[in-house]
C-alpha positions as CSV (number, residue, x, y, z in Angstrom):
1,X,-8.8,25.2,12.0
2,X,-5.8,26.2,14.2
3,X,-3.3,23.5,14.8
4,X,-3.7,23.4,18.5
5,X,-1.0,20.7,19.0
6,X,1.6,22.1,16.7
7,X,4.3,22.7,19.4
8,X,3.9,19.4,21.3
9,X,6.8,17.0,21.5
10,X,7.1,13.9,19.4
11,X,5.9,11.5,22.1
12,X,2.7,13.5,22.6
13,X,2.0,13.5,18.8
14,X,2.5,9.7,18.7
15,X,0.0,9.3,21.5
16,X,-2.4,11.6,19.7
17,X,-2.1,9.7,16.5
18,X,-2.6,6.3,18.2
19,X,-5.7,7.7,20.0
20,X,-7.2,8.9,16.8
21,X,-6.5,5.6,15.0
22,X,-8.1,3.7,17.9
23,X,-11.1,6.0,17.9
24,X,-11.7,5.7,14.2
25,X,-11.2,1.9,14.4
26,X,-14.0,1.6,16.9
27,X,-16.2,3.9,14.8
28,X,-15.6,1.9,11.6
29,X,-16.2,-1.4,13.4
30,X,-19.6,-0.2,14.5
31,X,-20.4,1.1,11.1
32,X,-19.4,-2.2,9.5
33,X,-21.7,-4.0,11.9
34,X,-24.5,-1.7,10.8
35,X,-23.9,-2.5,7.2
36,X,-23.9,-6.2,7.9
37,X,-27.3,-5.8,9.4
38,X,-28.8,-4.1,6.3
39,X,-29.9,-5.4,2.9
40,X,-26.4,-4.8,1.5
41,X,-25.4,-8.0,3.3
42,X,-27.7,-10.0,0.9
43,X,-24.9,-9.6,-1.6
44,X,-21.9,-10.9,0.4
45,X,-19.4,-9.7,-2.2
46,X,-20.7,-6.2,-2.1
47,X,-20.7,-6.3,1.6
48,X,-17.1,-7.3,1.8
49,X,-16.2,-4.5,-0.7
50,X,-18.0,-1.9,1.4
51,X,-16.2,-3.2,4.5
52,X,-12.8,-2.9,2.8
53,X,-13.5,0.7,1.8
54,X,-14.8,1.7,5.2
55,X,-11.8,0.1,6.9
56,X,-9.3,1.9,4.6
57,X,-10.9,5.3,4.8
58,X,-11.9,5.1,8.5
59,X,-8.8,3.5,10.0
60,X,-6.1,5.1,7.7
61,X,-7.1,8.2,5.8
62,X,-9.4,10.1,8.3
63,X,-7.1,9.7,11.4
64,X,-4.2,11.0,9.4
65,X,-6.1,14.0,8.0
66,X,-7.3,14.9,11.4
67,X,-3.9,14.4,13.0
68,X,-2.3,16.7,10.4
69,X,-5.0,19.3,10.9
70,X,-4.4,19.3,14.7
71,X,-0.6,19.5,14.5
72,X,0.3,21.5,11.3
73,X,-0.7,24.8,9.8
74,X,-0.5,23.2,6.3
75,X,-2.0,19.7,6.9
76,X,-2.2,18.6,3.2
77,X,1.3,19.8,2.5
78,X,2.6,18.1,5.6
79,X,1.1,14.8,4.6
80,X,2.5,15.1,1.1
81,X,-0.6,15.9,-0.9
82,X,1.2,18.7,-2.8
83,X,2.8,19.2,-6.3
84,X,5.7,17.0,-7.1
85,X,9.2,18.4,-7.9
86,X,8.8,17.5,-11.6
87,X,6.1,15.9,-13.7
88,X,8.6,13.3,-14.9
89,X,8.0,11.4,-11.7
90,X,4.6,10.4,-12.9
91,X,5.7,8.3,-15.9
92,X,8.6,6.9,-13.8
93,X,6.1,5.9,-11.1
94,X,3.8,4.2,-13.6
95,X,6.5,2.3,-15.4
96,X,8.3,1.3,-12.2
97,X,5.1,0.0,-10.6
98,X,4.3,-2.1,-13.7
99,X,7.8,-3.4,-14.3
100,X,8.5,-4.3,-10.7
101,X,5.6,-6.8,-10.6
102,X,7.9,-9.8,-11.6
103,X,10.4,-9.0,-8.9
104,X,7.6,-8.8,-6.2
105,X,6.1,-12.0,-7.4
106,X,9.4,-13.9,-7.3
107,X,10.0,-12.6,-3.8
108,X,6.5,-13.8,-2.8
109,X,7.1,-17.2,-4.2
110,X,10.4,-17.4,-2.3
111,X,8.8,-16.2,0.9
112,X,6.0,-18.8,0.6
113,X,8.6,-21.6,0.8
114,X,9.9,-20.5,4.2
115,X,9.0,-22.5,7.2
116,X,9.8,-21.6,10.8
117,X,11.9,-24.0,12.9
118,X,10.2,-26.8,14.8
119,X,10.1,-24.8,18.0
120,X,7.9,-22.2,16.2
121,X,5.8,-24.8,14.3
122,X,2.6,-23.5,16.0
123,X,3.3,-20.0,14.8
124,X,4.1,-21.2,11.3
125,X,0.8,-23.1,11.2
126,X,-1.1,-20.0,12.4
127,X,0.6,-17.8,9.8
128,X,-0.4,-20.1,7.0
129,X,-3.9,-20.4,8.2
130,X,-4.2,-16.6,8.4
131,X,-2.8,-16.4,4.9
132,X,-5.5,-19.0,3.7
133,X,-8.2,-16.9,5.3
134,X,-6.9,-13.7,3.6
135,X,-6.7,-15.5,0.3
136,X,-10.3,-16.7,0.7
137,X,-11.5,-13.1,1.4
138,X,-9.5,-11.7,-1.6
139,X,-10.9,-14.4,-3.9
140,X,-14.4,-13.5,-2.9
141,X,-13.8,-9.8,-3.7
142,X,-12.0,-10.8,-7.0
143,X,-15.0,-12.7,-8.3
144,X,-16.0,-10.4,-11.2
145,X,-18.8,-11.9,-13.3
146,X,-19.8,-8.5,-14.6
147,X,-17.9,-5.5,-16.0
148,X,-19.3,-3.4,-13.2
149,X,-17.5,-5.7,-10.8
150,X,-14.2,-4.8,-12.5
151,X,-15.0,-1.1,-12.0
152,X,-15.9,-1.7,-8.3
153,X,-12.7,-3.6,-7.7
154,X,-10.5,-1.0,-9.3
155,X,-12.0,1.5,-6.8
156,X,-12.0,-0.8,-3.8
157,X,-8.7,-2.7,-4.3
158,X,-6.7,-0.1,-6.3
159,X,-7.8,3.5,-5.9
160,X,-8.9,3.6,-2.3
161,X,-5.9,1.6,-0.9
162,X,-3.5,3.7,-3.0
163,X,-4.8,7.0,-1.5
164,X,-5.4,5.8,2.1
165,X,-2.3,3.6,2.5
166,X,0.1,6.2,0.9
167,X,-1.3,8.9,3.3
168,X,-1.0,6.6,6.3
169,X,2.3,4.7,5.6
170,X,4.3,7.3,3.7
171,X,2.7,10.6,4.6
172,X,2.6,9.9,8.4
173,X,4.5,6.7,9.4
174,X,7.5,6.9,7.2
175,X,7.9,10.6,7.8
176,X,7.7,10.0,11.6
177,X,10.5,7.4,11.4
178,X,12.7,9.7,9.3
179,X,12.1,12.4,11.9
180,X,12.9,10.2,14.9
181,X,16.0,8.4,13.4
182,X,17.3,11.4,11.5
183,X,18.4,9.0,8.7
184,X,16.1,9.1,5.7
185,X,17.0,5.6,4.3
186,X,16.6,4.0,7.7
187,X,13.2,5.7,8.2
188,X,12.1,4.5,4.7
189,X,13.2,1.0,5.5
190,X,11.4,0.9,8.8
191,X,8.3,2.4,7.2
192,X,8.4,-0.3,4.5
193,X,8.6,-3.1,7.1
194,X,5.7,-1.6,9.1
195,X,3.7,-1.3,5.8
196,X,4.3,-5.0,5.2
197,X,3.7,-6.1,8.7
198,X,0.4,-4.3,9.1
199,X,-1.1,-6.1,6.1
200,X,-0.9,-9.3,8.2
201,X,0.0,-11.4,5.2
202,X,3.2,-13.0,6.4
203,X,3.9,-15.2,3.5
204,X,4.3,-12.1,1.4
205,X,6.2,-10.1,4.0
206,X,9.4,-9.5,2.0
207,X,7.7,-8.9,-1.3
208,X,5.4,-6.3,0.2
209,X,8.4,-4.7,2.1
210,X,10.2,-4.4,-1.3
211,X,7.2,-2.7,-2.7
212,X,7.0,-0.4,0.3
213,X,10.7,0.6,-0.2
214,X,9.9,1.6,-3.8
215,X,6.9,3.6,-2.8
216,X,8.8,5.2,0.1
217,X,11.7,6.3,-2.2
218,X,9.1,7.7,-4.7
219,X,7.8,10.0,-1.9
220,X,11.3,10.9,-0.7
221,X,12.7,11.9,-4.1
222,X,9.6,13.4,-5.5
223,X,8.5,15.3,-2.4
224,X,4.9,14.4,-3.1
225,X,2.6,11.5,-2.5
226,X,0.9,11.8,-5.9
227,X,3.5,9.7,-7.8
228,X,3.4,7.0,-5.1
229,X,-0.4,7.0,-5.2
230,X,-0.2,6.5,-9.0
231,X,2.3,3.7,-8.6
232,X,0.3,2.0,-5.9
233,X,-2.9,2.3,-8.0
234,X,-1.1,0.9,-11.1
235,X,0.4,-2.1,-9.1
236,X,-3.0,-3.1,-7.6
237,X,-5.0,-2.2,-10.7
238,X,-2.9,-4.3,-13.1
239,X,-3.5,-7.3,-10.9
240,X,-7.2,-6.7,-10.7
241,X,-7.4,-6.5,-14.5
242,X,-5.3,-9.6,-14.8
243,X,-7.7,-11.6,-12.7
244,X,-10.7,-10.2,-14.6
245,X,-9.2,-11.4,-17.9
246,X,-8.2,-14.7,-16.3
247,X,-11.8,-15.4,-15.4
248,X,-12.9,-14.9,-19.0
249,X,-10.5,-17.3,-20.6
250,X,-11.7,-19.8,-23.1
251,X,-12.0,-23.2,-21.5
252,X,-10.9,-24.9,-24.7
253,X,-8.0,-22.6,-25.6
254,X,-6.7,-21.1,-22.3
255,X,-3.7,-18.8,-22.5
256,X,-0.7,-20.0,-20.5
257,X,-0.1,-16.3,-19.5
258,X,-3.2,-16.4,-17.4
259,X,-2.7,-19.9,-15.8
260,X,-3.4,-19.5,-12.1
261,X,-0.8,-22.2,-11.4
262,X,2.0,-20.6,-13.3
263,X,5.2,-19.7,-11.6
264,X,7.1,-16.5,-12.3
265,X,10.6,-17.3,-13.6
266,X,13.4,-16.2,-11.4
267,X,15.1,-14.6,-14.5
268,X,12.1,-12.3,-14.9
269,X,12.4,-11.3,-11.3
270,X,16.1,-10.5,-11.6
271,X,15.5,-8.4,-14.7
272,X,12.7,-6.6,-12.9
273,X,15.0,-6.0,-9.9
274,X,17.6,-4.4,-12.2
275,X,14.9,-2.2,-13.6
276,X,13.8,-1.2,-10.1
277,X,17.3,-0.2,-9.1
278,X,17.6,1.8,-12.4
279,X,14.3,3.5,-11.6
280,X,15.5,4.5,-8.1
281,X,18.7,5.9,-9.5
282,X,16.6,7.8,-12.1
283,X,14.4,9.2,-9.3
284,X,17.5,10.4,-7.4
285,X,18.8,12.1,-10.5
286,X,15.5,13.8,-11.2
287,X,15.3,15.0,-7.6
288,X,18.9,16.4,-7.6
289,X,18.2,18.2,-10.9
290,X,15.2,20.1,-9.3
291,X,16.5,23.6,-8.5
292,X,13.5,24.7,-6.5
293,X,13.2,22.0,-3.8
294,X,16.0,20.1,-2.2
295,X,15.7,16.2,-2.0
296,X,14.4,16.1,1.5
297,X,11.1,16.0,3.4
298,X,11.0,18.5,6.2
299,X,9.4,17.4,9.5
300,X,7.3,20.5,9.8
């Protein structure tokens, strides 16, 4: 398919992307309504999982793939679905995603203690009510009485978001901000903030933004989305497995490690933050040592 909008200005491509996302959102909404009217809705948890998959694929992945096809001769390469500079980025991505969990958890705990000033008390109440609704939805999905539910959740909550969100937020949004600002680190920061904001979970805004920065830097230094997809899958997948094991604890001898009321120690978060910084420095070094591809993402 010829990229018929390849030479259009940035503003036109932004309008095109917004139009595609809106169109697919309408389509996925209608499709979700259809699913809710079928027998699938008898199993409410299965219905919610289907809705999450449809939303991620329809509202994030498909618009980006079509946008890349309409604007670039090498759509998959433009998005970032191409080989990485060196295979060393994959073990780095896996370990970084796993070891940064304490840092993200400590940031989330700190973020939850925030309260907006009195003049914004109404907004503060709305944010917390929205967070409670999101938690209720997530808890429904995370109910895993059977091993098959674990497999389903690894697909719905780890694999599908990893692919769809990395394509959308890093392959399109982050790249667009880098192109517009001309400053890679600023573009990555803005992309991370957008990534966090569009999850509409405000009490975890800073923790998710920190995760977005790590994923954005993975894409920037590796030149490929695949390490970031692996990291994203690892981060989400570890938590799904954690909740699965937590639900199977012995009532008589529960493990304190799986206590749902446990608080992540700040010291663990600080150690995790140091590891995250070391991981970013390692990624930068691996990128600079790659002789074939310079450490940049070209806009075309």
